[in-house]
C-alpha positions as CSV (number, residue, x, y, z in Angstrom):
1,M,23.3,-49.7,-0.3
2,S,22.3,-47.2,2.5
3,D,18.9,-45.5,2.3
4,N,20.3,-42.6,4.3
5,F,21.5,-39.2,3.0
6,S,25.1,-39.3,2.0
7,M,27.1,-36.2,2.8
8,Y,30.7,-35.2,2.7
9,L,32.5,-33.5,5.6
10,F,35.5,-31.3,5.1
11,T,37.3,-31.8,8.4
12,Q,40.6,-30.8,10.1
13,R,42.3,-32.3,13.1
14,S,44.6,-30.1,15.1
15,G,47.7,-29.2,13.1
16,S,46.7,-31.4,10.1
17,Q,45.6,-30.7,6.6
18,P,41.9,-30.6,5.8
19,E,40.5,-34.1,5.1
20,L,37.3,-35.2,3.2
21,L,35.2,-37.8,4.9
22,R,31.9,-39.4,3.8
23,S,29.1,-39.9,6.2
24,E,25.6,-41.4,6.2
25,V,23.0,-39.3,8.1
26,N,19.3,-39.6,8.7
27,L,18.2,-36.4,7.2
28,R,14.9,-34.8,8.2
29,P,14.2,-31.6,6.3
30,G,14.0,-28.5,8.6
31,H,15.9,-30.2,11.4
32,P,19.6,-30.4,12.2
33,F,21.3,-33.8,12.1
34,E,24.1,-35.5,14.0
35,V,27.2,-36.8,12.3
36,D,29.6,-39.5,13.5
37,S,32.8,-37.5,13.4
38,L,35.1,-36.3,16.2
39,E,37.0,-34.0,13.9
40,S,36.4,-30.3,13.6
41,I,34.0,-29.8,10.7
42,L,35.0,-26.9,8.5
43,L,32.4,-27.5,5.8
44,A,29.9,-30.1,4.8
45,S,28.0,-30.9,1.7
46,G,24.3,-30.2,1.8
47,F,21.6,-27.6,1.1
48,P,21.1,-24.8,3.7
49,A,17.4,-24.5,2.7
50,V,16.8,-28.1,3.8
51,T,18.9,-28.2,7.0
52,P,19.5,-24.6,8.3
53,N,21.4,-23.7,11.5
54,M,23.8,-26.6,11.5
55,G,26.6,-24.7,13.2
56,F,28.9,-25.1,10.2
57,P,28.5,-24.1,6.5
58,L,26.8,-26.4,4.0
59,S,27.9,-26.5,0.4
60,P,25.4,-27.3,-2.4
61,T,28.4,-27.3,-4.7
62,L,30.1,-30.2,-2.9
63,Q,26.8,-32.2,-2.6
64,I,25.8,-32.0,-6.3
65,N,29.4,-32.7,-7.5
66,A,29.6,-35.8,-5.4
67,D,26.2,-37.1,-6.3
68,L,25.7,-36.1,-9.9
69,A,29.2,-35.5,-11.3
70,R,30.6,-38.4,-9.2
71,H,34.0,-36.8,-8.9
72,D,36.8,-38.7,-7.1
73,E,37.9,-37.6,-3.6
74,E,40.9,-35.7,-4.9
75,L,38.7,-33.3,-6.9
76,L,36.1,-33.2,-4.2
77,S,38.8,-32.1,-1.7
78,R,39.8,-29.3,-4.0
79,I,36.2,-28.3,-4.4
80,G,35.8,-28.3,-0.6
81,Q,38.9,-26.1,-0.2
82,A,37.7,-23.7,-2.9
83,E,34.3,-23.5,-1.1
84,L,36.0,-22.8,2.2
85,D,38.2,-20.2,0.7
86,K,35.2,-18.5,-0.9
87,L,33.4,-18.3,2.4
88,R,36.4,-17.0,4.2
89,A,36.8,-14.3,1.6
90,V,33.3,-12.9,2.1
91,N,33.6,-9.5,3.8
92,F,30.9,-6.9,4.0
93,R,29.3,-4.5,6.5
94,S,26.1,-5.4,8.2
95,F,23.9,-3.1,10.4
96,S,20.4,-3.1,11.9
97,V,17.8,-0.6,10.8
98,D,14.6,0.3,12.8
99,H,11.6,1.3,10.9
100,D,10.6,5.0,10.8
101,P,6.8,5.4,11.3
102,R,6.6,9.0,10.2
103,L,4.5,9.6,7.1
104,C,3.4,12.9,5.5
105,V,-0.1,12.6,4.0
106,I,-0.9,15.2,1.3
107,G,-4.5,15.5,0.1
108,S,-7.3,17.8,-1.0
109,D,-10.1,16.2,1.0
110,V,-10.2,17.0,4.8
111,A,-12.5,14.1,5.5
112,A,-10.3,11.6,3.7
113,I,-7.2,12.8,5.5
114,K,-8.9,12.6,8.9
115,K,-10.2,9.1,8.2
116,F,-6.6,8.0,7.2
117,A,-5.2,9.5,10.4
118,D,-7.9,8.0,12.6
119,T,-7.3,4.5,11.0
120,Y,-3.5,4.4,11.1
121,G,-2.7,7.0,13.8
122,G,-2.1,4.3,16.3
123,V,0.8,2.8,14.4
124,L,2.0,5.7,12.3
125,E,3.1,9.3,13.1
126,V,0.9,11.0,10.5
127,E,1.8,14.6,9.4
128,P,-1.1,15.9,7.3
129,I,-1.0,18.7,4.7
130,L,-4.1,20.1,2.9
131,L,-3.8,21.5,-0.6
132,K,-7.5,22.6,-0.8
133,G,-9.9,23.7,1.9
134,F,-9.3,24.7,5.5
135,D,-9.5,22.9,8.8
136,P,-8.4,24.0,12.3
137,E,-6.4,20.8,12.9
138,I,-4.6,20.5,9.5
139,P,-2.4,23.1,7.9
140,T,-3.3,24.2,4.4
141,A,-0.4,24.7,2.1
142,T,-0.7,27.6,-0.4
143,E,2.6,26.6,-2.0
144,I,4.4,23.3,-1.8
145,A,7.7,21.8,-3.2
146,L,9.0,18.3,-2.7
147,S,12.7,17.5,-3.0
148,R,14.8,14.4,-2.2
149,D,17.6,14.5,0.3
150,A,19.9,11.9,1.9
151,D,17.5,10.8,4.6
152,G,14.2,11.0,2.7
153,F,12.3,14.0,1.6
154,S,12.3,17.7,2.3
155,I,8.8,19.4,2.0
156,E,8.8,23.2,1.8
157,Y,5.4,24.8,2.0
158,S,3.6,28.0,3.0
159,V,0.7,28.2,5.3
160,R,-1.6,31.1,6.3
161,V,-0.7,32.3,9.9
162,P,-3.0,35.3,10.5
163,V,-2.5,35.5,14.3
164,N,0.8,36.5,15.9
165,S,0.7,34.4,19.0
166,G,3.5,36.5,20.6
167,R,1.2,39.6,20.6
168,C,-2.2,38.1,21.0
169,T,-3.7,38.4,24.5
170,Y,-6.9,36.5,23.6
171,C,-9.1,39.5,24.5
172,G,-11.8,38.4,22.0
173,A,-12.1,41.8,20.3
174,C,-11.4,40.3,16.9
175,G,-14.1,37.7,17.1
176,Q,-16.7,40.2,18.1
177,A,-15.7,42.6,15.2
178,C,-15.9,39.9,12.4
179,P,-19.0,40.5,10.4
180,E,-18.9,37.0,8.8
181,S,-18.2,35.2,12.1
182,C,-15.4,33.4,10.3
183,L,-13.0,33.8,13.2
184,D,-13.7,31.2,15.8
185,E,-12.7,30.8,19.5
186,Q,-9.6,28.7,18.4
187,L,-8.4,31.8,16.4
188,F,-9.0,29.9,13.2
189,I,-10.1,31.8,10.2
190,D,-12.4,30.0,7.8
191,Y,-11.0,31.5,4.7
192,P,-13.8,30.4,2.3
193,L,-16.2,32.6,4.4
194,C,-13.7,35.5,4.9
195,T,-14.1,38.6,2.7
196,F,-10.8,40.1,3.9
197,C,-12.6,43.1,5.2
198,K,-9.9,43.5,7.9
199,E,-12.4,44.5,10.6
200,C,-10.7,42.0,12.9
201,E,-7.3,43.7,12.3
202,K,-8.8,47.1,13.1
203,A,-10.4,45.8,16.3
204,C,-7.2,44.2,17.6
205,P,-5.6,46.5,20.2
206,H,-2.2,44.7,20.0
207,D,-1.7,44.6,16.2
208,A,-1.7,40.8,16.4
209,L,-3.7,40.1,13.3
210,D,-2.8,40.0,9.6
211,V,-5.4,38.2,7.4
212,Y,-2.7,37.9,4.7
213,G,0.0,36.6,7.1
214,A,1.9,33.5,5.9
215,E,4.7,31.3,7.2
216,R,7.3,29.3,5.3
217,R,7.8,25.8,6.8
218,V,10.1,22.9,6.1
219,M,9.3,19.3,7.0
220,R,11.8,16.5,6.7
221,I,10.1,13.1,6.4
222,P,11.1,9.6,5.3
223,A,7.9,8.8,3.3
224,I,5.0,10.6,1.6
225,L,1.5,9.5,0.7
226,I,-0.3,11.4,-2.0
227,M,-4.1,10.8,-1.6
228,D,-6.4,10.2,-4.5
229,G,-7.5,13.3,-6.5
230,T,-4.4,15.3,-5.4
231,E,-1.9,16.6,-7.9
232,V,1.6,17.7,-6.8
233,D,4.9,18.0,-8.6
234,L,7.2,15.1,-7.7
235,P,11.0,15.1,-7.6
236,E,13.0,13.2,-10.2
237,N,13.7,10.5,-7.7
238,Y,10.4,9.8,-6.1
239,A,11.0,6.3,-4.6
240,G,9.4,6.6,-1.1
241,I,6.4,8.5,-2.4
242,Y,3.2,6.4,-2.5
243,T,-0.3,6.6,-3.7
244,E,-3.3,5.0,-1.8
245,Q,-3.1,2.1,-4.2
246,E,0.6,1.5,-3.2
247,L,0.0,1.4,0.5
248,E,1.1,-2.3,0.5
249,K,4.6,-1.2,-0.7
250,F,4.8,1.4,2.1
251,W,3.8,-1.2,4.8
252,A,6.6,-3.4,3.5
253,T,9.1,-0.8,4.7
254,Q,7.7,-0.7,8.2
255,Y,9.8,-3.4,9.9
256,S,13.2,-3.6,11.6
257,C,15.8,-5.5,9.7
258,Q,19.4,-6.3,9.2
259,V,21.0,-4.7,6.2
260,D,24.0,-6.4,4.4
261,E,26.1,-4.1,2.2
262,V,26.7,-6.9,-0.3
263,V,26.8,-4.8,-3.4
264,T,29.6,-2.2,-3.2
265,C,31.2,0.5,-5.4
266,D,34.9,1.3,-5.5
267,T,34.9,4.9,-6.6
268,S,38.6,4.9,-7.3
269,I,38.0,2.9,-10.5
270,C,34.5,4.0,-11.2
271,Q,34.1,6.0,-14.4
272,Y,31.4,8.2,-13.1
273,S,32.5,11.6,-11.8
274,G,30.3,12.8,-9.0
275,K,32.0,16.2,-9.0
276,L,31.3,16.8,-12.6
277,G,28.0,14.9,-12.7
278,Y,28.6,12.7,-15.8
279,G,30.5,9.6,-16.8
280,C,29.6,5.9,-17.2
281,G,26.5,5.3,-15.1
282,M,25.7,1.9,-16.7
283,C,24.9,0.5,-13.2
284,I,22.2,3.0,-12.6
285,G,20.3,2.1,-15.8
286,S,20.6,-1.6,-15.0
287,C,19.1,-1.4,-11.5
288,P,15.3,-2.0,-11.5
289,H,15.0,-1.2,-7.8
290,G,16.3,2.3,-7.7
291,A,19.0,1.2,-5.3
292,I,21.9,3.0,-7.2
293,Q,22.2,6.8,-7.2
294,A,24.6,9.3,-8.7
295,T,25.7,11.6,-5.9
296,G,28.2,14.4,-5.6
297,N,30.7,11.8,-4.2
298,G,30.1,9.3,-7.0
299,I,28.0,6.2,-7.3
300,K,26.1,5.3,-4.1
301,V,24.4,2.0,-3.4
302,D,21.3,2.1,-1.1
303,S,21.5,-1.3,0.5
304,L,18.0,-1.0,1.9
305,K,16.6,-1.1,-1.6
306,C,19.2,-3.4,-3.1
307,E,17.7,-6.8,-4.0
308,E,21.1,-8.3,-4.9
309,C,19.9,-9.1,-8.4
310,G,23.4,-8.7,-9.8
311,G,22.5,-6.5,-12.8
312,C,24.8,-3.7,-11.9
313,I,27.7,-6.1,-11.2
314,A,27.4,-7.6,-14.7
315,T,27.2,-4.3,-16.5
316,C,30.0,-2.5,-14.7
317,P,32.9,-2.5,-17.1
318,T,35.7,-1.7,-14.6
319,G,34.8,-3.9,-11.7
320,A,34.0,-1.0,-9.5
321,M,30.7,-2.7,-8.7
322,Q,31.5,-5.8,-6.7
323,Y,29.3,-8.7,-5.3
324,Q,30.9,-9.3,-2.0
325,R,29.5,-12.8,-1.6
326,F,31.6,-13.8,-4.7
327,T,34.0,-11.0,-5.8
328,D,36.1,-11.1,-9.0
329,E,39.2,-12.0,-7.1
330,S,37.4,-14.8,-5.1
331,F,35.9,-16.1,-8.4
332,I,39.2,-16.5,-10.1
333,N,40.9,-18.0,-7.0
334,Y,38.0,-20.5,-6.8
335,L,38.5,-21.7,-10.3
336,Q,42.2,-21.9,-10.0
337,T,41.9,-23.9,-6.7
338,V,39.5,-26.4,-8.2
339,G,41.5,-26.7,-11.5
340,L,39.2,-27.2,-14.5
341,E,39.7,-30.1,-16.9
342,A,40.1,-28.7,-20.4
343,G,36.8,-28.8,-22.3
344,C,34.7,-29.6,-19.2
345,T,31.1,-28.3,-18.8
346,V,30.6,-25.9,-16.0
347,V,27.1,-25.4,-14.6
348,L,26.4,-22.3,-12.5
349,G,23.3,-21.7,-10.6
350,S,21.8,-20.6,-7.3
351,E,21.2,-23.0,-4.4
352,K,17.6,-23.2,-5.4
353,A,18.4,-24.1,-9.0
354,L,21.0,-26.7,-8.1
355,H,18.8,-28.2,-5.4
356,K,16.0,-28.7,-7.9
357,L,18.5,-30.2,-10.4
358,W,19.9,-32.5,-7.7
359,W,16.4,-33.6,-6.8
360,Q,15.5,-34.6,-10.4
361,R,18.6,-36.7,-10.7
362,G,17.7,-37.5,-14.3
363,S,19.8,-34.8,-15.9
364,E,23.3,-36.0,-15.3
365,I,25.9,-34.8,-17.9
366,E,27.8,-37.4,-19.7
367,G,31.5,-36.6,-19.3
368,N,33.4,-34.3,-17.1
369,C,31.2,-31.6,-15.5
370,L,31.6,-29.2,-12.6
371,Y,28.7,-27.6,-10.8
372,I,29.2,-24.3,-9.0
373,C,26.7,-22.6,-6.7
374,H,26.5,-18.9,-7.4
375,D,24.0,-16.9,-5.4
376,E,23.1,-14.8,-8.4
377,V,24.2,-15.8,-11.9
378,R,22.9,-12.4,-13.2
379,A,26.1,-10.9,-11.6
380,L,28.3,-12.8,-14.1
381,S,29.9,-10.4,-16.6
382,L,31.8,-10.9,-19.9
383,F,35.0,-11.1,-17.8
384,H,33.7,-14.0,-15.7
385,L,32.5,-16.0,-18.7
386,L,35.7,-15.5,-20.7
387,A,37.8,-16.3,-17.6
388,L,35.9,-19.6,-17.2
389,Y,36.6,-20.4,-20.9
390,V,40.4,-19.7,-20.9
391,L,40.7,-21.6,-17.6
392,G,39.3,-24.7,-19.2
393,A,35.5,-24.6,-19.4
394,G,34.6,-25.7,-22.9
395,R,30.9,-25.0,-22.2
396,M,29.1,-22.9,-19.6
397,V,25.5,-23.5,-18.6
398,L,23.9,-20.7,-16.6
399,L,20.9,-22.1,-14.7
400,V,18.0,-19.8,-14.0
401,D,15.0,-20.8,-11.9
402,E,12.4,-18.3,-13.2
403,D,11.2,-16.6,-16.4
404,Q,14.2,-15.7,-18.6
405,A,12.6,-12.4,-19.4
406,H,14.2,-11.1,-16.1
407,F,17.7,-12.0,-17.4
408,E,18.2,-9.5,-20.2
409,D,21.6,-8.2,-18.7
410,L,22.8,-11.8,-18.4
411,K,21.7,-12.6,-22.0
412,R,23.7,-9.6,-23.2
413,Q,26.8,-10.8,-21.5
414,A,26.3,-14.3,-22.6
415,T,25.7,-13.3,-26.3
416,L,28.9,-11.2,-26.4
417,A,30.9,-14.0,-24.8
418,T,29.5,-16.5,-27.2
419,S,30.3,-14.3,-30.2
420,L,33.9,-13.7,-29.1
421,I,34.6,-17.4,-28.4
422,K,33.1,-18.4,-31.7
423,T,35.3,-15.8,-33.5
424,Y,38.4,-17.0,-31.8
425,C,37.8,-20.8,-31.4
426,E,34.9,-21.7,-33.8
427,V,33.0,-23.7,-31.2
428,P,29.1,-23.8,-31.1
429,E,27.2,-22.7,-28.1
430,P,29.9,-22.2,-25.5
431,V,27.6,-20.2,-23.3
432,V,24.0,-21.4,-22.7
433,I,21.2,-20.0,-20.5
434,S,18.8,-22.7,-19.4
435,N,15.8,-23.1,-17.1
436,V,16.2,-26.0,-14.7
437,S,13.1,-27.6,-16.1
438,D,14.6,-27.6,-19.6
439,F,18.0,-28.8,-18.5
440,T,19.1,-32.1,-20.2
441,G,22.5,-33.6,-19.5
442,K,23.1,-34.9,-23.1
443,Q,22.4,-31.5,-24.5
444,F,25.2,-29.9,-22.4
445,A,27.9,-32.5,-22.7
446,P,31.5,-31.3,-22.7
447,A,32.5,-29.5,-25.9
448,H,35.6,-29.6,-28.1
449,Y,38.2,-27.4,-26.6
450,P,40.6,-26.1,-29.3
451,L,43.0,-24.3,-27.1
452,A,46.2,-26.3,-26.8
453,E,46.8,-25.1,-23.3
454,T,44.7,-23.3,-20.7
455,F,45.5,-19.8,-19.4
456,T,48.3,-19.7,-16.9
457,E,48.9,-16.0,-16.5
458,A,48.1,-14.2,-13.2
459,F,45.1,-11.9,-12.8
460,T,46.6,-8.9,-11.1
461,G,44.5,-5.9,-12.2
462,N,40.9,-4.7,-12.1
463,R,38.2,-6.3,-14.1
464,R,38.9,-4.4,-17.3
465,E,42.6,-4.9,-17.1
466,N,42.1,-8.7,-16.6
467,L,39.6,-8.8,-19.5
468,A,42.1,-7.2,-21.7
469,V,44.7,-9.8,-20.8
470,I,42.2,-12.6,-21.6
471,L,41.3,-11.1,-25.0
472,Q,44.9,-10.6,-25.9
473,Y,45.6,-14.2,-25.0
474,L,42.8,-15.4,-27.2
475,T,43.9,-13.1,-30.1
476,E,47.5,-14.4,-30.0
477,K,46.5,-18.1,-29.6
478,S,43.9,-18.0,-32.4
479,G,45.7,-15.6,-34.7
480,R,42.3,-14.0,-35.4
481,Q,40.9,-10.5,-34.8
482,A,37.5,-9.9,-33.3
483,R,35.2,-7.0,-33.9
484,I,32.8,-5.5,-31.4
485,K,30.1,-3.3,-32.9
486,G,29.2,-0.1,-31.2
487,H,26.2,-0.4,-28.8
488,P,25.1,1.9,-25.9
489,Q,25.2,-1.0,-23.5
490,L,28.6,-2.4,-24.6
491,P,31.5,-0.7,-22.9
492,F,33.9,-0.6,-25.9
493,A,35.1,2.5,-27.8
494,T,38.1,4.1,-29.4
495,V,39.3,7.6,-28.4
496,S,40.7,9.9,-31.1
497,C,42.4,13.3,-30.8
498,N,42.9,16.3,-33.1
499,A,46.6,16.6,-32.3
500,E,46.9,20.1,-33.8
501,G,44.4,21.5,-31.3
502,C,45.7,19.6,-28.3
503,T,47.6,21.8,-25.8
504,Q,48.7,18.9,-23.6
505,C,46.8,20.2,-20.6
506,F,46.0,16.5,-19.7
507,A,42.7,17.4,-18.1
508,C,41.4,14.1,-19.6
509,L,43.8,12.1,-17.5
510,N,42.0,13.1,-14.3
511,M,38.7,11.9,-15.7
512,C,40.1,8.5,-16.8
513,R,40.4,6.5,-13.6
514,I,40.7,3.3,-15.5
515,Q,43.9,4.7,-17.1
516,A,42.9,4.1,-20.7
517,L,44.6,7.5,-21.2
518,S,48.1,7.9,-20.1
519,T,51.1,10.3,-20.7
520,N,54.8,10.7,-20.5
521,E,55.1,14.1,-19.0
522,D,58.8,14.6,-20.0
523,Q,57.8,14.0,-23.7
524,L,54.3,15.6,-23.5
525,V,52.8,12.6,-25.2
526,L,49.1,11.6,-24.8
527,R,48.4,7.9,-25.3
528,S,45.3,5.8,-25.5
529,K,44.9,2.1,-24.8
530,G,41.8,0.9,-26.5
531,A,41.6,-2.3,-24.5
532,L,40.9,-0.3,-21.3
533,C,38.5,2.3,-22.7
534,V,34.9,1.8,-21.5
535,G,33.4,4.5,-23.7
536,C,32.1,6.6,-20.9
537,G,32.8,9.8,-22.8
538,G,34.2,11.6,-19.7
539,C,37.4,12.6,-21.4
540,V,35.5,14.2,-24.3
541,R,33.3,16.2,-22.0
542,V,36.1,17.5,-19.9
543,C,38.5,18.4,-22.7
544,P,38.7,22.3,-22.8
545,E,39.9,22.4,-26.4
546,K,37.2,20.0,-27.6
547,V,39.7,18.0,-29.6
548,L,38.9,14.5,-28.3
549,S,36.2,12.3,-29.9
550,L,34.8,8.8,-29.2
551,T,33.9,6.1,-31.7
552,P,31.8,3.3,-30.2
553,G,32.9,-0.3,-30.8
554,A,36.4,-1.7,-31.2
555,T,38.6,-3.9,-33.5
556,L,40.6,-6.2,-31.3
557,D,43.9,-6.1,-33.2
558,D,47.5,-5.7,-32.0
559,T,47.2,-1.9,-31.7
560,W,44.1,-2.2,-29.5
561,F,46.1,-3.9,-26.7
562,E,49.0,-1.5,-26.6
563,P,49.0,2.3,-25.8
564,Q,48.9,4.3,-29.0
565,T,50.1,7.9,-29.3
566,I,47.2,10.2,-30.2
567,A,48.8,13.6,-29.5
568,E,52.3,14.9,-28.8
569,A,54.1,18.2,-28.6
570,E,57.6,19.7,-28.4
571,P,58.3,20.2,-24.7
572,M,59.1,23.7,-23.3
573,K,62.2,23.3,-21.0
574,C,63.3,25.7,-18.3
575,K,66.1,27.9,-19.5
576,R,67.9,27.5,-16.2
577,C,67.3,23.9,-14.9
578,G,66.0,22.1,-18.0
579,K,62.7,21.0,-16.3
580,V,59.8,20.5,-18.7
581,F,56.9,22.8,-17.6
582,G,54.7,23.0,-20.7
583,S,54.7,22.8,-24.5
584,K,56.4,25.2,-26.9
585,K,53.0,25.5,-28.7
586,T,51.3,26.8,-25.5
587,F,54.3,29.0,-24.6
588,E,54.3,30.7,-28.1
589,K,50.5,31.2,-27.9
590,V,50.7,32.9,-24.5
591,M,53.7,35.1,-25.7
592,G,51.6,36.1,-28.7
593,I,48.9,37.4,-26.4
594,L,51.3,39.2,-24.1
595,A,53.2,40.8,-27.0
596,S,50.5,43.5,-27.2
597,K,50.9,44.3,-23.5
598,E,53.9,46.7,-23.5
599,S,54.2,46.9,-19.7
600,V,54.5,43.1,-19.3
601,D,58.0,41.6,-18.9
602,T,57.9,38.2,-20.6
603,S,61.5,37.2,-20.1
604,H,60.8,35.2,-16.9
605,F,58.2,33.0,-18.6
606,E,61.1,31.0,-20.1
607,Y,61.7,29.5,-16.7
608,C,59.8,26.9,-14.7
609,E,57.8,28.0,-11.7
610,D,60.7,27.5,-9.2
611,C,63.4,29.2,-11.3
612,R,61.0,32.0,-12.1
613,V,60.8,33.0,-8.4
614,I,64.6,32.7,-8.0
615,N,65.2,35.0,-11.0
616,L,62.7,37.6,-9.8
617,F,64.5,37.8,-6.4
618,E,67.9,37.9,-8.0
619,G,66.7,40.7,-10.2
620,E,65.6,42.7,-7.2
């Protein structure tokens, strides 16, 4: 038996299919190694943290499946192909950012501000503002307001400007006339000494002095430091404003770096309306780093602040938020390429978690098991977990390598997935979250898999549409109905409509990008598909007639999966061409209003907008 490190190479000769080869290497952590292979290496098993900069990608998934799961070469080849496809599918924008050394220091102590400027002035561009006291070198703000903008902060403040430099000839008459000697040779007025007697104004031959003169200034700055003992009203979003105790956080921003836009938002299916300022917004509440903002153009991700924790990905009900290192589409393609054996255990964890598990070697699972390296398991949503189940995973183990207190969003997704799978298939613990140190192979052995066949339908929609397909499949196969209770952090709800008050204006359709609401314009029918409703409430807010209502939670029965009519009206058809251009109810309402207007000719309102114009010209 060789004492060297065993690795697997996914190689390809010119014009041939990829081939899996086994190789023994003398591995030295932190150093690249040589392999005895003349073929082009597409991918190799291994841990990037141990041997970086190899010139070809290393796959922890391939390594741990070969060593711990001991799969045959056929399955390892499929894993290698899935890993390669996953890497090729990664596509995100990267750019370099240089640090901005500008810092506005706001304080009430002249000496403290000067000391800070003297200490850090060599590395920072300090812009000081005093709120109390006066100093010739520092402007004193009489009024100040901070607001957030796209590039940082906008500071609007007023300062005393008693001397009009355009008129002043520096004749010295003002200084000689001042009885308190509070006007010095730098034309600085020491206001604590000034009695506002205006003798200086009277002495000035050029009318260049106004002791009450003030100027409104605006400063745009990337960061602000509020010094101790200073009180100032902060904007709602104050990330980038620091206290003296938080200087370490500010210094952490003072470096040049490469930014990867790994977390993205597809506003076309996002249920937050930037124009209206309301909607879903679950991703904002899930982000502990302040990296997600609601803007006039919709949800925006600040990649400089994003830590790729995955919380926003897991909570997003529509799939608008995507993790570009492992998108929904890439995840499904990966599982289908590998091909899960029905009832197997799937262990998902980061490279760090899988590496530690591999190192221990004493926690091997008895029976069929598949290990998958996922950079951030907190990005896994209900859709991902249920997709794993219907594609063959009888048990899913989510490995975490730190305190589970940081995984509340993941726990919520896992709890709901467990509840639904238990309801449909009556299996214990289908989804488990485990620390690496607590992982024991026997505990997570493959479970009983009650589904007679695994899911074979294609995933062709967005996350919510695909989730609905999975839930409908489980409902039909099990013959059972699940019930999801209403909860603010669970995106399930039912829309109802007071049909008598609905005028078929269909304003709600523009708000519902996920298309939970739909219509047949020829029949003036409003339909709701419960399986797609994420409970954002946008349709309720935008309805001008206030006839829509939302009930949190859902019952997953046959009606939940199909569009249900919640309002309909008799169409109003054009008297000339037969085109539907409204409802009779709305037409009669308008006619009732116009009936009191004797000078209004209402006959042309029976025609559509096109025929109405034709009739008017023909009449003339």
